[in-house]
Each structure stands twice: as structure tokens, then as C-alpha cells.
C-alpha positions as CSV (number, residue, x, y, z in Angstrom):
1,M,79.3,101.7,68.7
2,T,76.4,105.0,68.2
3,Q,75.1,103.0,71.0
4,G,76.2,101.6,73.1
5,R,76.0,100.6,77.5
6,V,78.4,104.0,78.6
7,H,76.9,106.0,75.7
8,G,77.2,109.3,76.0
9,K,79.3,109.5,79.3
10,V,82.5,111.3,80.0
11,A,85.9,109.0,80.9
12,L,89.0,109.3,83.0
13,I,91.1,106.3,83.5
14,T,94.9,106.8,85.0
15,G,97.3,104.3,84.3
16,S,95.1,103.9,80.6
17,G,98.4,103.2,78.6
18,S,98.7,99.5,79.6
19,G,97.4,97.3,81.2
20,I,94.4,97.1,83.3
21,G,93.8,100.1,82.7
22,R,94.1,100.7,78.4
23,A,92.0,97.8,78.0
24,A,89.4,99.0,80.1
25,A,89.4,102.9,77.9
26,I,88.9,100.8,74.4
27,L,85.9,99.0,76.2
28,L,84.1,102.0,77.0
29,A,85.0,103.8,73.6
30,R,83.4,101.2,72.5
31,H,80.1,101.6,74.2
32,G,79.7,105.3,72.9
33,A,81.7,107.2,76.2
34,T,83.8,109.7,75.3
35,V,87.3,108.6,77.5
36,V,90.5,110.4,78.6
37,V,93.2,108.5,79.0
38,T,95.8,109.8,80.8
39,D,99.2,107.6,82.1
40,L,102.4,109.0,83.2
41,D,103.9,108.2,80.6
42,G,102.0,110.6,77.9
43,S,103.5,109.0,74.5
44,A,101.7,105.8,76.5
45,A,98.9,107.6,76.8
46,E,98.2,109.2,73.4
47,N,99.1,105.9,71.0
48,V,95.7,104.7,73.1
49,A,93.7,107.6,72.5
50,S,94.6,107.1,68.9
51,E,94.4,104.2,68.8
52,I,91.2,103.9,69.9
53,G,90.1,106.4,67.2
54,Q,91.1,104.9,64.4
55,Y,87.8,102.4,64.9
56,G,85.0,105.7,64.9
57,G,86.2,105.9,69.1
58,I,86.2,109.6,71.1
59,A,89.5,110.0,73.1
60,T,92.0,112.6,74.2
61,S,95.4,111.9,75.8
62,S,96.3,113.9,79.1
63,P,100.5,113.0,80.8
64,L,98.6,112.3,85.3
65,D,101.5,112.1,87.8
66,V,98.4,110.8,90.2
67,T,100.8,111.6,93.0
68,Q,100.2,115.1,92.9
69,E,97.3,117.6,93.0
70,P,97.7,120.0,90.6
71,E,98.3,118.1,88.1
72,W,94.5,116.8,88.9
73,Q,92.5,120.0,88.9
74,R,94.3,120.6,85.1
75,V,93.0,117.2,84.1
76,V,90.0,117.7,85.7
77,E,89.0,121.6,85.2
78,A,89.8,120.3,81.3
79,V,87.4,118.1,81.3
80,L,85.1,120.6,82.1
81,S,86.0,123.3,80.0
82,A,85.8,120.5,77.2
83,H,83.0,118.1,77.7
84,Q,81.1,120.7,80.2
85,R,81.1,117.6,83.3
86,L,82.4,114.7,83.9
87,D,80.4,111.1,84.5
88,V,83.5,107.9,85.1
89,L,86.2,108.5,86.6
90,V,88.4,104.6,87.3
91,N,91.4,105.3,89.8
92,N,93.5,102.3,87.8
93,A,97.0,103.7,88.3
94,G,99.3,101.3,90.1
95,V,102.3,100.3,90.8
96,S,103.9,97.2,92.6
97,L,106.8,96.0,95.0
98,A,107.8,92.8,95.6
99,K,109.9,92.7,98.2
100,P,110.1,91.9,102.2
101,T,110.3,94.5,104.6
102,D,114.2,94.0,106.2
103,T,115.3,95.3,103.6
104,M,113.0,97.3,101.7
105,T,114.3,101.8,102.4
106,L,111.8,104.4,103.3
107,A,111.8,106.1,100.1
108,E,110.1,103.4,98.4
109,W,107.4,102.6,100.4
110,R,106.8,105.6,100.2
111,R,106.7,105.7,96.7
112,V,103.0,102.5,96.6
113,I,101.9,103.8,99.8
114,S,102.1,107.8,97.3
115,V,100.6,106.3,94.1
116,N,98.9,103.8,95.2
117,M,97.0,105.3,98.2
118,D,97.3,109.0,97.6
119,G,96.7,108.8,93.7
120,V,93.1,107.3,94.7
121,F,92.7,109.7,97.4
122,L,93.4,113.1,95.7
123,G,91.2,111.2,91.9
124,T,88.1,110.2,94.1
125,K,88.5,114.2,95.9
126,Q,88.5,115.9,92.5
127,A,86.1,113.4,90.9
128,I,83.4,114.6,93.4
129,L,83.7,117.6,93.2
130,A,83.6,117.7,89.8
131,M,80.6,115.4,89.4
132,K,78.4,117.3,92.4
133,K,77.9,120.5,89.5
134,G,76.7,117.2,87.0
135,G,74.3,115.9,89.5
136,G,76.0,112.3,89.8
137,G,78.4,109.9,88.4
138,S,80.8,106.3,89.0
139,I,83.8,106.7,91.1
140,V,85.7,102.4,90.7
141,N,88.3,102.2,92.5
142,V,91.2,99.1,91.2
143,A,92.2,97.4,94.6
144,S,93.3,93.7,94.7
145,V,93.3,90.4,96.3
146,S,96.9,91.4,97.9
147,G,94.8,94.4,100.0
148,I,91.9,90.7,101.1
149,K,94.5,88.1,101.5
150,P,97.8,89.0,102.0
151,A,101.2,88.4,100.3
152,G,104.6,88.5,101.9
153,G,107.3,89.9,100.3
154,A,104.4,92.7,99.3
155,S,103.5,94.4,102.1
156,A,103.8,97.9,101.0
157,Y,101.5,96.3,98.4
158,C,99.0,94.8,100.0
159,A,98.9,97.4,102.8
160,S,97.8,100.4,100.1
161,K,95.3,98.0,98.8
162,A,93.7,97.5,102.0
163,A,93.3,101.2,102.7
164,V,91.6,102.2,98.6
165,R,89.4,98.8,100.1
166,M,88.6,101.3,103.2
167,F,89.0,104.3,101.7
168,S,86.2,103.7,99.3
169,M,84.1,102.4,101.2
170,T,84.0,104.5,103.6
171,A,83.3,107.4,100.2
172,A,80.9,105.9,98.5
173,I,79.0,106.8,102.5
174,E,79.6,110.1,102.1
175,C,78.4,110.6,99.4
176,A,75.3,108.6,100.0
177,D,74.6,110.6,103.1
178,A,74.7,113.6,101.4
179,K,72.6,112.8,98.2
180,T,75.3,113.4,95.9
181,G,73.7,110.6,93.1
182,I,77.8,109.5,93.0
183,R,78.2,105.9,93.1
184,V,82.4,104.9,94.8
185,N,82.8,101.4,94.1
186,L,85.7,98.7,94.5
187,V,86.7,95.9,91.5
188,S,89.9,93.8,92.9
189,P,91.1,91.3,91.0
190,G,93.8,88.6,91.3
191,G,97.2,88.6,89.2
192,V,96.5,90.1,86.0
193,K,98.6,89.6,83.1
194,T,100.5,94.0,82.5
195,P,103.1,94.9,82.2
196,M,103.6,95.8,86.0
197,W,105.3,91.8,86.6
198,E,108.0,92.5,84.1
199,K,109.4,95.1,85.6
200,M,109.6,93.3,88.9
201,P,113.1,91.1,89.1
202,F,111.6,88.0,90.7
203,F,109.8,87.9,87.6
204,Q,112.7,88.4,85.3
205,D,114.5,86.1,86.9
206,L,111.5,84.0,85.5
207,I,111.2,85.2,82.5
208,A,115.0,84.3,81.8
209,Q,114.1,80.9,83.9
210,H,111.3,79.7,81.5
211,G,112.1,81.9,77.6
212,G,109.2,84.2,77.7
213,V,107.0,86.3,79.9
214,Q,104.3,84.2,79.0
215,Q,105.5,81.2,80.0
216,A,107.5,82.7,83.8
217,F,103.2,83.5,83.9
218,G,102.2,79.6,83.6
219,A,105.4,78.9,85.8
220,M,103.6,81.1,88.3
221,E,99.9,79.9,87.9
222,G,101.4,75.8,88.1
223,K,102.2,77.0,92.3
224,V,99.3,77.6,92.1
225,P,95.9,76.9,89.9
226,S,93.4,78.6,91.4
227,Q,95.8,82.2,91.7
228,Q,95.6,81.9,87.5
229,F,96.0,85.0,86.1
230,F,93.1,86.8,84.2
231,V,93.7,89.5,81.4
232,P,93.5,92.7,81.2
233,E,90.4,92.2,78.6
234,E,88.2,90.6,82.0
235,V,88.9,93.3,84.7
236,A,88.0,96.0,82.3
237,E,84.5,94.0,81.8
238,T,83.6,93.9,85.5
239,I,84.4,98.0,85.4
240,L,82.1,98.3,82.4
241,Y,79.3,97.6,84.3
242,L,80.1,99.5,87.1
243,T,80.4,102.5,85.2
244,S,77.2,101.6,84.0
245,D,73.6,102.0,84.5
246,E,73.4,98.7,84.8
247,S,74.5,99.2,88.5
248,S,73.0,102.7,89.3
249,H,71.9,100.3,92.2
250,L,75.1,99.5,93.3
251,T,77.4,102.0,96.1
252,G,79.9,100.8,98.5
253,I,80.5,97.2,97.3
254,E,83.3,94.9,95.9
255,I,83.4,93.1,92.9
256,V,86.4,90.0,93.6
257,L,87.8,88.5,90.4
258,D,90.5,85.6,92.1
259,R,88.7,83.0,90.5
260,G,87.8,81.5,94.5
261,H,90.8,82.3,95.8
262,T,90.2,84.6,99.2
263,A,86.2,82.2,99.3
């Protein structure tokens, strides 16, 4: 699009090789942003950037391990070198783990915390440093309703997302108090149909029992109707709003997408 809700903005999105990140990258590009697609899987990121380019959008890609500060510095420096500014960061990259606390290893716990918490901290830090030079920007961190309402068998994931919520609100206050022009907000969705589920052993069992991925999602929705799954594009619409100037009056807020589950 020659004009759009984020026309002319430079946006970096993590974990955008699939799922919510991919949907957000495509949507922001359709609304005029120059998008930097990043993912631990560099090939997946490259594929999404190519997809955006096929309909005339502007996108580049880069592999990024969000747990490594030098990686963040490399990617953000490349963005500033190419575009002279960074207007939007979407911290979307995340991992989950479905395992009871008493059977979880310390290594498994640390992996979830490293990606979901350290990755958000490092990205937010580097974005603030870059956005200060450009006079402001919008950071959107993707948390989860699991950071609001606990889910048995997911203590590491719940703890990490709860921490992301409080960290984001604190960072928002810091940026506002310092008059940086930087906004930090949260999107906290319920269940979303993404490839992340397919890596979990219990979901793999559901796929085998019910004959497919969509059937497995349906079986889970049948148990808790109020937790009907979202599709990534629905979450991306909220991310678009929070990264656009339409939400310029908002910082430190959380938009919960859960069909009333946590009400």
C-alpha cells in the first residue's frame, strides 16, 4: 500500500517466521511499513520477507536469537544503518513448555525464561536506545492470558508471561517519565492457532487421536468453550493498532484477547 496505518514506519518483528509474528509482519507491510522479519529460523524469516515482496511490500529478513545481546545489537545496528531509524518493535518470539513443575528440569525452565523474558528485555532495551535517537517509537510485547490466569502444567510459561507484563508496564513508565516519546504496550492473547502447539507432546497425542491439527484444536475448544482459539491474523490486528499513530495516547496498557476468559 502506498498509504496505510503505519505508512513510512520501520518495524522489526521477532519470531516472525510463522504464527502471530508472520501475520503481524504481513499486515504491517500491507499498511505501509518497512518490515524487518526476524526469526531463530533464518530461512523461515527469509520466506516471509519474500512473500511480502511478492505483493509489493517492503521487507528484509535476518536470523535472530533473541536470547543473545550481541545478536540484538547486530540486527538493530543494521536497521539503523539501512533506514536511519527504528519506529516499531514487536517482541513476539516465544516458546512454551507443557510440563508439571516436579518433572521439569532446570535446563527446561531456563530455556523458557531465557526466550520469553530475557528476549523481551534485550529487545526492549535495544529498541529504547535506538528509538531515543529518532525521537520516539512504539514497542509491543506479546504476553499471554497465561500470565494473568495460571494453567496447570505450564508453570514456566505462566511465570515468564507474568513477568513480561510487569516488565512492560515498568518500561512504559520509565520511557514516559523520561519524555522519550517511546510507548510500551502489551497484547495478551488466549489460545492462538500457531505451529507452537504442534511441538507439544500432549498436542501431538491429540492430533493422533482426532486425525489432524484442526481436529485437535476443536477437541481442546470443546473442553473450554470460552477459550475458542484465535487465528494469528486476529492478534495481528491489535498489534497494528498499537503500532499505529491511532494509539499515540496509549502506553503501559494491556489489551487482553480472550473472549472474556479472564473476566
